[in-house]
N, C-alpha and C positions, 0 to 999 in steps of 0.2 A: 554514404552520407548519414549522419545521425538523424534519428527520427524526432527526438526532443533535444532542443538546444537552448540553453540559457547563456547569453553572451553579454558579459560586462553588466550584469543586472544589479541595480540598486532599487530599493523601495523605501519610501517614507510615507507615514500616515499624515504627517505635517512637516513643515520645513525644518523643524528642530529634532525630530525623532526618527533616527535611522532604524529600520527593521531588518533590512538585508543589505549587505555591503559586498560589492565586487564578486558576484556569484557567476562562475563559469562552469557549466555542466553539459555533458553530451550523453544521451542515452539512446541505445539502439533499439529497434523494434524487437519485441519478444524478450527483453531483459526483465529480470525480477530484481527490484531495487528497494532497499529499506532506508528510510531517512530517519536518523536517530539524533537525540540530543536532549538537553534539559528543557523544561518549559521556558519559553521566551527566546529560544535559540533561533527561531525563524522558520521552523519546519513547515507549519501549516500555511504560513504566508507564501512560502516558495511553492507549495502544492497548488494554492489558489491562483498563483500566477500562471501555472501550467494549464489550468482549465479556463482561464480567462475571467474568473470572478474578480481578480485584481489585475491591474495593468502596471508594468514597471515604471518607476519614476524616471529611470534612464536605463539604457541597454535594451536588448531585445529577447523575447521568448518566442521560439519557433517550434511549431508542431508540424512536422513535414515541411511543406512550403508555406504554411500559414503563419503570418506574424500576428500574435494575439492582440496587438494594438489595433489591428485593422478589422477585427470581427467581434461580434457580441459573444458573451458567454453562452447564450442559447444556441448560436450557430456552432460554436466549438464543442458543444456537448455531444455532437455526432462523432467526434474524434476522441474526446476525453470524458470519461465518466468519473464522477466524484461521489464517494460514499462518506457522508458526514459522520463524525464521531458520535453525535447524538441523533438517533433516527427520528426523534420527534421534531427535529428541525427540517426534515425532508418529507415526512408523511403528511398527506392532507386529504386522503380519501377514506371512506368509511368501510371499505373492504379491501382485502389483499389483491383480488383480481383487478379492481379498478385502479389500484395503485400501480400495478405492473403495466397495465394497458395504456395508461395515460400518455407516456412518451411515445409509444408505438403508434398511436393514432395520428401523430404528427409526422410520421414517415410515410412514404409512398409504398405501402405494403398491402398485399392482399389479405383478406380475412383469414385465409388458411395459414399464411406466413405469421400473422400476428398471434394466432392461437398456438401455433407450434412454438414460437419463441416464449410465450407465457409458460407453457407446460415445461419446456426445456429448462428455462432459468429457475422456475420454482422447484423442479426436481433436483437440480444441481445443488441447491442449498437446503433441501429437505423440508420444503413448505408446500409441497404439491397437494396435501390434504387440508390446507388451511386457506384456500383461495376465497372461500365465502365468509371468512372470519373478519371481524373488525380489528385492524392492527392494534388498536389501543386496548383490546381485550387480551392481547398476547404479551408475554413477558418481554422485557427489554432486549434480551439476547435474541429472541425470535424476531422482534421488530427490526433489529439490525439486518437480519437475513431478508426481510421484506424489501428494505431499501437496496440491499446488494442485488437481489433478483431483478429489481426495477432497472438498475444500471446494466446488468449483464444482458437483459433482454434487448437493450438498444444496440448491442454488439459494437461498442466503441473499441478502437484499437488500443486505447490506454485506459486502465482502471486504477484510480487512486483510492486506497482504503485508509481512512483516518481512524487509528486506534481500534482496529476490528476485533481484537481479542478481549477488550474491556467488557467484563460481565459475562464472558462465555465460560461454560463448564467444559468438561473433557469431551463430551459429544460435540459441542459447538466448535471446539478447536479442531477436532477431527474433520468435521464438515468443511471448515475453512481451509485446512491444509489440502484436502482432496480437491476442493474447488480450484485453489491456486494452481495445483499441478495440472489439472485439465485445461485451464485457461492458458497457461504457459505453453502447453503442447499445441494449442491452437494459435500460437504466436501473438497472443495478447500481451502487451507490456503491462506488468503489474508493479505498482509503487505502493508502499505503505509508509505511514507515519506511525511510529510505535515506540513504547517504552518497554515492550516485552522482548527481551533479548533472546529468550529460548525460541520464540516464534520466528525471530529473524534468522537464527542459525539453521533452523529446520526447513526454511522455505525460500530464503533469498540469497542469491549468489553474490550480490554486491551491496555494499553499505556506503551511504553518504552520511558523514558525521558533521553536525552543526554545533557551533558554540559562539556565543556573543555576536550573533547575526552574520557569521561568516562560515564558509565551508572549511573545516579543518582536516578532513580526510575523505577520500573517495577511492574505493578499491575493493578487492576481493574480501569477502566476509571474514575469512580466516586471518588475512593480513591485518585488517582493521582491529579485530578483537584481540589480537596479540601484539598490538602496538601500544605499549604501556604509556608512552608519552602522550599519544592521542587520547587514550582513555582518561588519563589524568586531566588533560586540558579541557576535555568535554565533560568532565565529571560523570563518566560512564562506567558501568560495571561490566566485567566480563560475564558471559553466560555462566550459570552455576557449574556446569560440567567442566568448563575451562578453568574456573577457579579451583575446583577439586583436583583436576589433573596437575595443576601447577603446584598445589600444596603437596601432592604425592610425588613430585619431581619426575613426572613422565618425560620421556626423552623427545617427544614431539608435541606440537600444539594440537589440542583437542577442542572440539566445538560442542559435541552433544553426547548423549548416553550411548548411542550406537557406536561411536568412535571409541569410547572408553571400553565397551565390551570387546570390540575387535582388538584393541590394544592389549587388553589382558589375555585374550585368547592367544595372540601371537607370542606373548612373552611366556605364558605357561607352556605352550607348545615348544618353544625354544629351550626352556629349562628342562623339560622332560626328555 
C-alpha cells in the first residue's frame, strides 16, 4: 500500500482560481522524489497539501492511514516535516539550540533522547559547532541547515525540502547530498521542490513534472529527462550533462558527469 496518496485532488484558493487539477499520485515509503516545473505550476501547493498546511478542495490526501482533512497540520508534523524555501519564515528563536529543541519538547521524549537528537541532526548538516549562535547572525545558506536540522530532529517519516539548493555553495551542496543519502538509507521518504536539475539527477530516482496546475509526467528520472515532449510541455531543460551528451550524439541517455566519464571510458576501451 502506498504511504502517500493523492486521489483525485483539486485545489482552489477561491471559486474562480484553480491551483491544482485532477492530481493522482502514489509514493512508497523510502522513495526519493523530485517535483519540478515552472513557477505557478502547482508544486508548492501540492507539497503543502501533503503536510496539511492546505486541505484539498476536493479529493483526498492520505499519509499512511491518515486523511489530512481530518487532522491539523500540527498533528501531521509528526509524520511530515516541511522545510520552507526561506528559512526566515521558519526560524523564531534566538539561538540554534533553542530552534532545534522547540519541536522535541512537545514530544514524549527523555532528556537524553532530546539531546541525542539535537546533536545527531546538527552534525548531519554540519552545524554542530553553531548551537549557541543566533541563527540571524548566520548566512542564509547556514540558516537553511538550521531549519533542516530542526525537522530532521523530529524524525518524521517524510521530509519535504523546498528549493534546498538555493544559495548553497559547493560545500553546502555536498552536505545536502550526503544528508539525503543517509536519510534514504534510514527509509525516510524525501521529496524536494526544485529548479535545480543537476541536484535532481544526482539525488532523486523519481521525478514528478508539473505544468499548468496538472501533473504531466511521473516516472524514473532518466525517462522523464529524456522525454522531449514532456520537457517542452513543462518548459523544462534537460540537465547540463544530458544536453551535452545529446549534442555529442552519444548512443545512450546520460544524466550526469559520472555517466559521461564512464561512457567515454567504455568507448575508448572498445576502440583501443
